[in-house]
C-alpha positions in Angstrom: 14.9 2.3 -6.6 14.0 0.0 -9.5 16.9 -2.2 -8.7 15.8 -2.7 -5.1 13.5 -5.8 -4.9 12.2 -4.9 -1.4 11.1 -1.4 -2.6 9.6 -2.8 -5.7 7.6 -5.5 -3.9 6.4 -3.0 -1.3 5.4 -0.5 -4.1 3.4 -3.2 -5.9 1.7 -4.2 -2.6 0.7 -0.6 -1.9 -0.7 -0.2 -5.4 -2.7 -3.5 -5.0 -4.1 -2.3 -1.7 -4.9 1.1 -3.1 -7.0 -0.6 -5.9 -8.7 -2.9 -3.5 -9.6 -0.1 -1.1 -11.0 2.0 -3.9 -13.0 -0.9 -5.2 -14.4 -1.6 -1.7 -15.3 2.1 -1.3 -17.1 2.1 -4.6 -19.0 -1.0 -3.7 -17.3 -3.2 -6.4 -15.5 -5.3 -3.8 -17.7 -6.3 -0.9 -15.7 -6.1 2.3 -16.7 -5.7 5.9 -15.7 -2.6 7.8 -13.0 -4.4 9.8 -11.3 -5.8 6.8 -11.4 -2.5 5.0 -9.9 -0.7 8.0 -7.1 -3.3 8.2 -6.4 -2.9 4.5 -6.3 0.9 4.8 -3.9 0.6 7.8 -1.6 -1.8 5.8 -1.7 0.6 2.8 -0.7 3.5 5.0 2.1 1.6 6.7 3.4 0.6 3.2 3.4 4.2 2.1 5.2 5.3 5.2 7.8 2.6 4.8 8.3 3.5 1.1 8.8 7.1 2.0 11.4 6.2 4.6 13.2 4.0 2.2 13.2 6.6 -0.5 14.5 9.3 2.0 17.3 7.1 3.3 18.5 6.3 -0.2 18.4 9.9 -1.3 20.8 11.1 1.5 
C-alpha cells in the first residue's frame, strides 16, 4: 500500500479530516454545523474507499 500514491494521498486526507473534525468537536476549530457534517461525510467516504482499496489488493 505504501507504494500506491492514490492510497497514500487518501490516507493522509482521512487523517487530516479526522484531526479537523476532532478539533471542531472540542471547540478548537470553529466550524458551523453544515461544514462539520460535510467534513464527517467526506471522512467516512474516504475511510470506505480506503477499506475497499485494501480489500481489493489483498485478494
